[in-house]
C-alpha positions in Angstrom: 68.3 141.4 133.1 66.1 138.9 135.1 66.1 141.6 137.6 63.8 143.8 135.2 61.6 140.8 134.1 60.6 140.5 138.2 60.2 144.2 138.2 58.2 144.2 135.0 55.7 141.5 136.2 55.4 143.1 139.3 54.4 146.2 138.1 51.9 144.4 135.9 50.3 142.6 138.3 50.0 145.6 140.6 48.4 147.2 137.7 45.8 144.9 137.5 44.8 144.9 140.7 44.5 148.4 141.0 42.2 147.6 137.6 40.0 145.0 139.0 39.6 147.4 142.5 38.7 150.4 140.4 36.1 148.5 138.2 34.8 147.1 141.2 34.2 150.5 143.1 32.8 152.1 139.8 30.6 148.9 139.7 29.2 149.8 143.8 28.5 153.0 142.4 26.4 152.4 139.4 24.6 150.0 142.3 23.8 152.6 145.0 22.9 155.0 142.5 20.4 152.5 141.0 19.0 151.7 144.6 18.8 155.7 145.2 16.9 156.4 142.1 14.6 153.3 143.1 13.8 155.1 146.4 12.6 158.1 144.9 8.6 157.3 144.3 7.0 159.1 141.0 5.0 161.6 142.5 1.5 162.9 140.4 1.2 166.3 138.9 -1.8 168.4 139.2 -3.1 171.5 137.5 -3.4 175.0 139.2 -7.1 176.2 138.7 -5.6 179.7 138.7 -2.8 179.5 136.3 -2.7 176.1 134.7 0.9 175.6 136.0 1.7 172.0 137.1 2.7 171.4 140.3 3.5 168.0 142.4 0.5 166.7 144.4 2.5 167.2 147.7 3.6 171.0 147.0 0.0 172.1 145.8 -2.8 174.0 148.2 -6.0 172.5 148.2 -9.3 174.0 148.7 -12.3 172.7 150.4 -13.5 171.6 147.3 -10.1 169.8 146.7 -9.4 171.6 144.0 -5.5 172.3 143.2 -3.5 175.6 143.5 0.1 176.1 143.3 0.1 178.7 145.8 -1.6 180.1 148.8 -1.8 183.5 146.8 -3.4 181.9 144.0 -5.9 180.2 146.0 -6.7 184.1 147.9 -7.3 185.3 144.0 -9.5 182.4 143.1 -11.7 182.6 146.1 -12.4 186.3 145.3 -13.5 186.3 142.0 
């Protein structure tokens, strides 16, 4: 009878220890995700002069007058008009 009690207590504390480790692991994963989300800066969107589609400023192709285009082809088409 006492052996069963000791085994039960050992299983209980092992489960409690595993549960605390799991909660700590999930908290660290959540903190890492929040840090990675904070590192991604928001970027301005600009509208293509040809097709009116929004593209990130870093992906836009700018002409001499700083007008944004979504691609080199649209820049060329706009200049030939």
